[in-house]
C-alpha positions as CSV (number, residue, x, y, z in Angstrom):
1,M,-90.5,39.3,229.2
2,I,-91.8,42.9,228.6
3,S,-88.6,43.8,226.9
4,L,-88.9,40.8,224.5
5,K,-92.5,41.7,223.7
6,L,-91.5,45.3,222.9
7,K,-88.7,44.1,220.6
8,R,-91.1,41.8,218.7
9,Y,-93.7,44.6,218.4
10,S,-91.0,47.0,217.1
11,F,-89.9,44.3,214.5
12,I,-93.5,43.8,213.4
13,F,-94.2,47.6,213.3
14,V,-91.3,48.2,211.0
15,L,-92.5,45.4,208.7
16,L,-96.1,46.8,208.6
17,L,-94.9,50.3,208.1
18,S,-92.9,49.2,205.1
19,S,-95.9,47.4,203.6
20,V,-98.3,50.3,204.1
21,T,-95.9,52.9,202.6
22,L,-95.3,50.8,199.6
23,L,-99.1,50.4,199.0
24,G,-99.8,54.1,199.4
25,Q,-97.7,55.4,196.5
26,K,-98.7,56.3,192.9
27,R,-98.1,53.6,190.4
28,L,-95.5,53.7,187.7
29,L,-96.4,53.1,184.0
30,Q,-94.0,50.2,184.0
31,P,-92.4,48.4,187.0
32,E,-88.7,48.9,187.7
33,I,-86.8,45.7,188.3
34,Y,-83.2,45.5,189.4
35,L,-80.8,42.6,190.2
36,G,-77.2,43.0,191.3
37,V,-74.4,42.5,193.7
38,H,-72.9,44.6,196.5
39,G,-70.1,44.5,199.0
40,G,-68.3,46.7,201.5
41,A,-66.8,47.0,205.0
42,V,-68.5,46.8,208.4
43,A,-67.5,47.8,211.9
44,S,-69.4,45.8,214.6
45,T,-69.6,45.4,218.3
46,V,-72.0,43.8,220.9
47,F,-73.7,45.7,223.6
48,F,-73.4,43.7,226.8
49,S,-75.2,44.1,230.1
50,P,-73.5,43.9,232.5
51,Q,-70.7,45.5,230.7
52,V,-67.7,43.5,229.7
53,S,-64.2,44.7,230.7
54,Y,-61.8,46.0,228.1
55,M,-64.6,47.1,225.7
56,T,-64.6,50.8,226.5
57,P,-64.4,53.2,224.9
58,I,-66.5,51.7,222.1
59,T,-63.5,51.8,219.6
60,K,-61.9,49.1,221.7
61,G,-64.9,46.9,221.3
62,C,-65.2,47.2,217.6
63,V,-64.2,44.6,215.0
64,L,-63.7,45.3,211.3
65,G,-65.1,42.8,208.8
66,G,-66.6,42.5,205.3
67,E,-70.0,41.9,203.8
68,G,-71.4,41.2,200.4
69,G,-74.3,39.6,198.6
70,L,-77.1,39.8,196.1
71,V,-79.7,42.6,195.7
72,F,-83.2,42.4,194.2
73,R,-85.3,45.6,194.0
74,Y,-88.8,45.9,192.6
75,S,-91.1,48.9,192.3
76,E,-94.5,49.5,190.9
77,Q,-94.9,52.8,192.8
78,K,-93.3,56.2,192.3
79,C,-90.5,57.0,194.8
80,C,-90.9,53.7,196.6
81,A,-89.7,50.1,196.2
82,I,-89.1,46.9,198.0
83,Q,-85.5,45.7,198.3
84,I,-84.6,42.1,199.3
85,E,-81.0,41.0,199.9
86,L,-79.1,37.8,200.6
87,N,-75.9,38.7,202.3
88,Y,-72.8,37.2,203.9
89,L,-71.8,39.4,206.9
90,Q,-69.0,39.4,209.5
91,R,-69.9,40.6,213.0
92,G,-68.3,40.3,216.4
93,W,-66.6,42.2,219.2
94,A,-63.1,42.8,220.6
95,E,-61.6,43.2,224.1
96,K,-58.4,45.2,224.3
97,G,-56.4,46.7,227.1
98,Q,-54.9,46.1,230.5
99,D,-55.4,47.1,234.1
100,A,-54.4,46.0,237.6
101,Y,-56.2,42.7,237.2
102,G,-54.7,41.6,233.9
103,S,-55.0,42.2,230.1
104,A,-56.9,41.1,227.1
105,N,-56.4,41.1,223.4
106,Y,-59.4,39.1,222.3
107,T,-61.5,39.1,219.2
108,R,-64.7,37.1,218.5
109,K,-65.8,36.9,214.8
110,L,-69.3,35.8,213.9
111,H,-70.1,34.9,210.3
112,Y,-73.8,35.3,209.3
113,I,-76.0,34.6,206.3
114,E,-78.5,37.5,206.5
115,M,-81.7,38.5,204.6
116,P,-82.9,42.1,205.0
117,V,-86.3,43.1,203.6
118,L,-86.2,46.9,203.1
119,M,-88.5,49.7,202.2
120,H,-86.5,51.7,199.6
121,L,-87.6,55.4,199.3
122,Y,-85.9,57.3,196.5
123,F,-85.9,60.9,195.2
124,G,-84.2,62.8,192.5
125,S,-84.0,62.6,188.7
126,S,-84.2,59.5,186.4
127,S,-80.4,59.3,186.3
128,F,-79.2,60.4,189.7
129,R,-81.1,59.5,192.9
130,G,-80.8,59.7,196.7
131,F,-82.5,57.1,198.8
132,V,-83.3,55.9,202.3
133,N,-83.7,52.2,203.2
134,V,-85.4,50.8,206.3
135,G,-86.8,47.5,207.3
136,P,-86.5,44.2,209.3
137,Q,-83.8,41.6,208.8
138,I,-83.1,38.0,209.8
139,G,-79.9,36.0,209.9
140,Y,-78.2,32.9,211.0
141,C,-74.7,32.5,212.3
142,V,-72.8,29.8,210.3
143,K,-69.3,30.1,211.8
144,E,-67.5,31.4,214.9
145,E,-63.9,32.4,215.4
146,M,-62.2,33.0,218.7
147,L,-58.8,34.8,218.4
148,G,-56.3,36.2,220.8
149,E,-55.8,36.4,224.6
150,Q,-58.8,36.2,226.9
151,A,-59.1,38.4,230.0
152,P,-58.2,36.5,233.2
153,F,-61.6,36.8,234.9
154,G,-63.8,36.4,231.9
155,G,-67.4,35.2,231.8
156,D,-69.9,33.8,229.4
157,Q,-68.6,35.8,226.5
158,Y,-65.8,33.3,225.9
159,K,-68.1,30.3,225.3
160,P,-69.8,29.5,222.0
161,I,-72.9,31.7,221.4
162,D,-76.3,30.4,222.5
163,N,-78.5,31.9,219.8
164,R,-77.4,31.4,216.2
165,F,-80.7,32.8,214.8
166,D,-80.7,36.6,214.6
167,W,-83.5,39.2,214.0
168,G,-83.4,42.9,214.0
169,V,-83.9,46.1,212.1
170,G,-81.6,48.0,209.7
171,G,-81.6,51.2,207.7
172,G,-79.4,53.6,205.9
173,L,-79.0,56.2,203.2
174,G,-77.1,56.6,200.0
175,C,-77.2,57.6,196.3
176,Y,-76.8,56.0,192.9
177,Y,-76.2,56.9,189.3
178,R,-78.4,55.1,186.7
179,S,-76.6,54.9,183.4
180,R,-78.3,54.1,180.1
181,N,-76.3,51.0,179.1
182,A,-74.1,50.0,182.1
183,G,-76.5,49.6,185.0
184,V,-76.7,51.4,188.3
185,Y,-73.8,52.3,190.5
186,Q,-74.6,52.8,194.1
187,F,-73.0,53.9,197.4
188,D,-74.7,53.6,200.8
189,I,-74.1,53.8,204.5
190,R,-76.1,51.4,206.7
191,V,-76.7,50.7,210.4
192,G,-78.1,47.4,211.7
193,Y,-79.2,46.5,215.2
194,S,-80.1,43.1,216.5
195,L,-83.2,42.8,218.7
196,G,-82.2,39.2,219.5
197,T,-79.2,38.4,221.8
198,V,-76.2,36.2,221.0
199,F,-76.1,34.8,224.5
200,S,-79.0,33.5,226.6
201,N,-80.7,36.2,228.7
202,K,-82.8,33.8,230.8
203,A,-83.0,34.3,234.5
204,G,-79.7,33.4,236.1
205,A,-77.7,33.9,232.9
206,D,-74.5,36.0,232.9
207,F,-75.9,38.6,230.5
208,S,-79.3,40.3,230.3
209,K,-78.3,41.9,227.1
210,S,-75.9,40.9,224.3
211,N,-77.2,42.7,221.1
212,P,-74.9,43.1,218.1
213,L,-74.6,46.5,216.3
214,T,-73.1,47.0,212.8
215,V,-72.2,50.1,210.8
216,G,-71.2,49.6,207.2
217,V,-70.3,51.4,204.0
218,G,-70.8,49.6,200.6
219,L,-70.8,49.8,196.9
220,A,-73.3,48.0,194.6
221,W,-73.8,47.4,190.9
222,L,-77.3,46.6,189.7
223,W,-78.7,45.9,186.3
224,E,-82.2,47.2,185.4
225,F,-84.2,44.5,183.6
226,K,-87.2,46.5,182.8
227,T,-87.3,50.3,182.7
228,K,-90.2,52.6,183.1
229,D,-91.5,54.8,180.3
230,K,-89.2,57.8,180.1
231,K,-91.4,59.8,177.7
């Protein structure tokens, strides 16, 4: 119960920190408004407690997938913006290997619709900028795939997930080039961690922890609808 409260407080703290930072910046002469698309590749796994066999080292437990979606960014303050995304994201985990008790070559893929709400801090010139993103995110699992050979003495991880709703925090860094007539070209690296669990962690459940982690790299193209005064 204490752990769940701490997770909720962490989620709320990140949300409030984003809001306070946005409000504390100097205002632009004109707002900056961007809308675009992005896509990339993600590596994901799930942290289980107790630990699941055939998932160590962590490279054995990782699944490669894709992600993509829409990006909206709005700023009225210098060096700070709010960025909202609507994404399709593939997560999951893998079990690979063999020992005296048997073998496994199993992959679980979880397909999510996800909405991050990010504080976007940027620095640099008007044409080339670096940035840091951080903020809360929510999602919903719309599809599951179970592929391969299960371990002979498996547990709850082979049943359908209990919690389709997901909530957590994400962040990353990157850079972008803002051209005069062809929009913004962006590259970023991002990490996301779910504070919610995919399987039940109630008393008597097999797992006290089953939290997804994702690491991704992506490219984006955004169009600026209204530029600030560059004079």
